[in-house]
DRENKOL-641908 format. One record per residue (C-alpha): residue in three letters; x, y negated, z negated. Coordinates in pm, whole numbers, padded with zeros to 5 digits. Layout:
<sites>
+------+--------+--------+--------+
! rest !     c1 !     c2 !     c3 !
+------+--------+--------+--------+
!  ALA !      X !      Y !      Z !
...
+------+--------+--------+--------+
</sites>
This chain:
<sites>
+------+--------+--------+--------+
! rest !     c1 !     c2 !     c3 !
+------+--------+--------+--------+
!  MET !  00929 ! -00380 !  00646 !
!  LEU !  00757 ! -00062 !  00527 !
!  ILE !  00381 ! -00028 !  00472 !
!  ALA !  00383 ! -00021 !  00091 !
!  ASP !  00631 ! -00312 !  00078 !
!  GLU !  00406 ! -00537 !  00285 !
!  PHE !  00103 ! -00431 !  00082 !
!  PHE !  00292 ! -00521 ! -00237 !
!  LEU !  00374 ! -00868 ! -00107 !
!  ILE !  00015 ! -00933 !  00004 !
!  ALA ! -00108 ! -00819 ! -00337 !
!  HIS !  00149 ! -01035 ! -00522 !
!  ASN !  00155 ! -01346 ! -00303 !
!  ASP !  00217 ! -01571 ! -00601 !
!  SER !  00517 ! -01771 ! -00720 !
!  ARG !  00492 ! -01599 ! -01061 !
!  GLY !  00472 ! -01249 ! -00915 !
!  LYS !  00118 ! -01210 ! -01049 !
!  ALA ! -00107 ! -00951 ! -00884 !
!  LYS ! -00420 ! -01064 ! -00700 !
!  LEU ! -00597 ! -00737 ! -00780 !
!  HIS ! -00710 ! -00521 ! -01069 !
!  PRO ! -00403 ! -00312 ! -01167 !
!  ALA ! -00575 !  00013 ! -01066 !
!  ALA ! -00657 ! -00126 ! -00722 !
!  THR ! -00299 ! -00244 ! -00677 !
!  GLY ! -00155 !  00094 ! -00775 !
!  LEU ! -00393 !  00293 ! -00557 !
!  GLY ! -00335 !  00067 ! -00257 !
!  LEU !  00039 !  00112 ! -00298 !
!  ALA ! -00003 !  00488 ! -00341 !
!  GLY ! -00196 !  00493 ! -00015 !
!  GLY !  00088 !  00299 !  00144 !
!  LEU !  00351 !  00545 !  00024 !
!  LEU !  00152 !  00842 !  00154 !
!  GLY !  00082 !  00653 !  00476 !
!  GLU !  00455 !  00603 !  00531 !
!  LEU !  00506 !  00980 !  00513 !
!  ILE !  00220 !  01039 !  00759 !
!  LEU !  00372 !  00786 !  00999 !
!  TYR !  00716 !  00948 !  00959 !
!  GLY !  00560 !  01285 !  01050 !
!  HIS !  00638 !  01446 !  00713 !
!  ILE !  00282 !  01506 !  00591 !
!  THR ! -00070 !  01515 !  00724 !
!  VAL ! -00415 !  01484 !  00566 !
!  LEU ! -00719 !  01691 !  00656 !
!  GLY ! -01037 !  01753 !  00461 !
!  GLY ! -00906 !  01573 !  00154 !
!  GLN ! -00594 !  01793 !  00141 !
!  VAL ! -00230 !  01686 !  00183 !
!  THR ! -00003 !  01922 !  00376 !
!  VAL !  00374 !  01887 !  00409 !
!  ILE !  00475 !  01955 !  00770 !
!  ASP !  00840 !  01843 !  00765 !
!  ARG !  01057 !  01877 !  00454 !
!  ARG !  01360 !  01701 !  00598 !
!  PRO !  01442 !  01398 !  00381 !
!  PRO !  01331 !  01056 !  00510 !
!  ALA !  01594 !  00783 !  00534 !
!  ASP !  01420 !  00570 !  00270 !
!  ALA !  01503 !  00674 ! -00088 !
!  LEU !  01154 !  00614 ! -00228 !
!  ALA !  00987 !  00803 !  00057 !
!  HIS !  01236 !  01085 ! -00010 !
!  THR !  01134 !  01090 ! -00377 !
!  VAL !  00762 !  01103 ! -00294 !
!  LEU !  00817 !  01384 ! -00043 !
!  ASP !  01018 !  01580 ! -00301 !
!  GLN !  00727 !  01544 ! -00545 !
!  LEU !  00482 !  01672 ! -00286 !
!  VAL !  00706 !  01970 ! -00207 !
!  GLY !  00779 !  02044 ! -00574 !
!  GLU !  00410 !  02040 ! -00670 !
!  SER !  00278 !  02212 ! -00359 !
!  GLN !  00004 !  02384 ! -00561 !
!  HIS ! -00160 !  02042 ! -00589 !
!  ARG ! -00282 !  01938 ! -00246 !
!  GLU ! -00586 !  01722 ! -00320 !
!  LEU ! -00540 !  01374 ! -00174 !
!  ASN ! -00724 !  01211 ! -00464 !
!  THR ! -00491 !  01381 ! -00713 !
!  TRP ! -00185 !  01243 ! -00534 !
!  LEU ! -00333 !  00896 ! -00502 !
!  SER ! -00401 !  00887 ! -00877 !
!  PHE ! -00060 !  01029 ! -00966 !
!  LEU !  00142 !  00798 ! -00742 !
!  ALA ! -00065 !  00496 ! -00845 !
!  GLN !  00070 !  00524 ! -01201 !
!  SER !  00423 !  00428 ! -01095 !
!  ALA !  00377 !  00277 ! -00747 !
!  THR !  00390 ! -00087 ! -00853 !
!  THR !  00724 ! -00035 ! -01027 !
!  SER !  00863 !  00193 ! -00755 !
!  VAL !  00779 ! -00042 ! -00468 !
!  GLY !  00877 ! -00350 ! -00669 !
!  GLU !  01218 ! -00195 ! -00730 !
!  ARG !  01254 ! -00111 ! -00360 !
!  LEU !  01183 ! -00474 ! -00270 !
!  ALA !  01426 ! -00593 ! -00538 !
!  ARG !  01700 ! -00368 ! -00395 !
!  ALA !  01624 ! -00514 ! -00052 !
!  GLY !  01675 ! -00867 ! -00188 !
!  VAL !  01315 ! -00975 ! -00129 !
!  LEU !  01217 ! -00995 ! -00498 !
!  ARG !  01400 ! -01058 ! -00824 !
!  ARG !  01333 ! -00831 ! -01121 !
!  GLN !  01260 ! -01018 ! -01444 !
!  GLU !  01209 ! -00866 ! -01788 !
!  SER !  01027 ! -01044 ! -02070 !
!  ARG !  00988 ! -00914 ! -02424 !
!  ARG !  00680 ! -00987 ! -02634 !
!  LEU !  00575 ! -00816 ! -02957 !
!  LEU !  00828 ! -00534 ! -02914 !
!  ARG !  00702 ! -00468 ! -02561 !
!  THR !  00902 ! -00527 ! -02245 !
!  THR !  00717 ! -00645 ! -01936 !
!  VAL !  00875 ! -00634 ! -01591 !
!  THR !  00775 ! -00886 ! -01325 !
!  TYR !  00897 ! -00910 ! -00967 !
!  LEU !  00946 ! -01270 ! -00865 !
!  PRO !  00980 ! -01393 ! -00507 !
!  ILE !  01322 ! -01511 ! -00398 !
!  ASP !  01176 ! -01684 ! -00093 !
!  LEU !  00805 ! -01780 ! -00104 !
!  ASN !  00787 ! -01786 !  00275 !
!  ALA !  00908 ! -01426 !  00293 !
!  VAL !  00645 ! -01317 !  00041 !
!  ALA !  00368 ! -01497 !  00231 !
!  TRP !  00477 ! -01363 !  00570 !
!  PRO !  00298 ! -01022 !  00573 !
!  ALA ! -00049 ! -01178 !  00525 !
!  THR !  00029 ! -01451 !  00777 !
!  ARG !  00157 ! -01194 !  01026 !
!  LEU ! -00154 ! -00975 !  00997 !
!  ARG ! -00385 ! -01274 !  01037 !
!  ALA ! -00202 ! -01373 !  01356 !
!  LEU ! -00219 ! -01016 !  01489 !
!  LEU ! -00595 ! -01006 !  01449 !
!  ASP ! -00633 ! -01325 !  01651 !
!  ARG ! -00431 ! -01189 !  01945 !
!  PRO ! -00598 ! -01017 !  02242 !
!  ASP ! -00380 ! -00704 !  02216 !
!  PRO ! -00471 ! -00453 !  01942 !
!  PRO ! -00222 ! -00409 !  01655 !
!  GLY ! -00009 ! -00096 !  01648 !
!  VAL ! -00099 !  00199 !  01427 !
!  PRO !  00125 !  00098 !  01129 !
!  ASP ! -00032 ! -00250 !  01119 !
!  ALA ! -00381 ! -00104 !  01157 !
!  LEU ! -00309 !  00125 !  00861 !
!  LEU ! -00185 ! -00168 !  00654 !
!  LEU ! -00502 ! -00361 !  00738 !
!  GLY ! -00708 ! -00058 !  00640 !
!  LEU ! -00538 ! -00041 !  00299 !
!  VAL ! -00585 ! -00416 !  00254 !
!  VAL ! -00959 ! -00369 !  00306 !
!  ALA ! -00969 ! -00054 !  00090 !
!  ALA ! -00808 ! -00230 ! -00207 !
!  GLY ! -01013 ! -00550 ! -00179 !
!  LEU ! -00742 ! -00780 ! -00042 !
!  THR ! -00928 ! -00886 !  00273 !
!  ARG ! -00958 ! -01248 !  00162 !
!  GLU ! -00581 ! -01276 !  00128 !
!  VAL ! -00543 ! -01195 !  00498 !
!  LEU ! -00855 ! -01350 !  00652 !
!  TRP ! -00897 ! -01668 !  00445 !
!  SER ! -00838 ! -01895 !  00748 !
!  ALA ! -00909 ! -01649 !  01031 !
!  GLY ! -01163 ! -01699 !  01306 !
!  PRO ! -01458 ! -01478 !  01412 !
!  ARG ! -01239 ! -01272 !  01646 !
!  ALA ! -01020 ! -01159 !  01355 !
!  HIS ! -01318 ! -01050 !  01145 !
!  HIS ! -01463 ! -00852 !  01435 !
!  ARG ! -01130 ! -00688 !  01518 !
!  LEU ! -01083 ! -00578 !  01159 !
!  ASN ! -01424 ! -00407 !  01160 !
!  VAL ! -01336 ! -00194 !  01464 !
!  LEU ! -00970 ! -00119 !  01387 !
!  ILE ! -01013 !  00108 !  01088 !
!  PRO ! -01262 !  00353 !  01247 !
!  ALA ! -01018 !  00384 !  01539 !
!  LEU ! -00724 !  00496 !  01322 !
!  PRO ! -00583 !  00847 !  01379 !
!  ALA ! -00784 !  01095 !  01172 !
!  PRO ! -00527 !  01154 !  00889 !
!  LEU ! -00480 !  00779 !  00839 !
!  LYS ! -00852 !  00705 !  00855 !
!  GLU ! -00909 !  00971 !  00591 !
!  LEU ! -00631 !  00825 !  00375 !
!  VAL ! -00790 !  00479 !  00394 !
!  GLY ! -01134 !  00616 !  00313 !
!  HIS ! -01012 !  00809 !  00008 !
!  THR ! -00811 !  00510 ! -00112 !
!  GLU ! -01116 !  00285 ! -00089 !
!  ALA ! -01331 !  00535 ! -00279 !
!  ALA ! -01064 !  00578 ! -00547 !
!  VAL ! -01030 !  00200 ! -00591 !
!  GLY ! -01406 !  00160 ! -00628 !
!  ALA ! -01430 !  00441 ! -00882 !
!  ALA ! -01132 !  00319 ! -01086 !
!  VAL ! -01253 ! -00041 ! -01105 !
!  LEU ! -01604 !  00071 ! -01206 !
!  ARG ! -01458 !  00286 ! -01484 !
!  GLY ! -01241 ! -00003 ! -01599 !
!  ILE ! -00916 !  00190 ! -01562 !
!  PRO ! -00626 ! -00049 ! -01638 !
+------+--------+--------+--------+
</sites>
């Protein structure tokens, strides 16, 4: 499962599809996940707060392809914070739809006072709970997690989801989490740091 997909499930680990986070934190965490996927694919890199496209060939995933096209089409905008804020506006819907197409979630529309609300409900509660359970188990193992899992853990911390992963973890897991993020490759560490700062600023400003 892709980075943003697992982040979505950790952030919506609820039978009603309700988010565990402030909407801005959810969107920014997912935006970080979408950009992180492109870094891991080798399509973009991040340095000094700037996003650079290094491979324009389309990724296999349709959503990743769309995000890369946006980055290429708006190449005059390279600031990482700008892209985090922009992608955050639609990331919950985009990733929710990707999970619905994959058969992990079921899209449900409800109409109230002339307004339509879309919720993504779990088809299998065990599948939705699995990403957090998997990360918790990884942190308790002697071998370090791979880079994609370390990035996911970094985004979990950045968005304020740590409790969802570590609620029953032992001291080893807490210690491992503290050393994993600083050891990320530089572009991913920068992505996590900017995501965390953006989440903190958005929540303080009360952005919905």
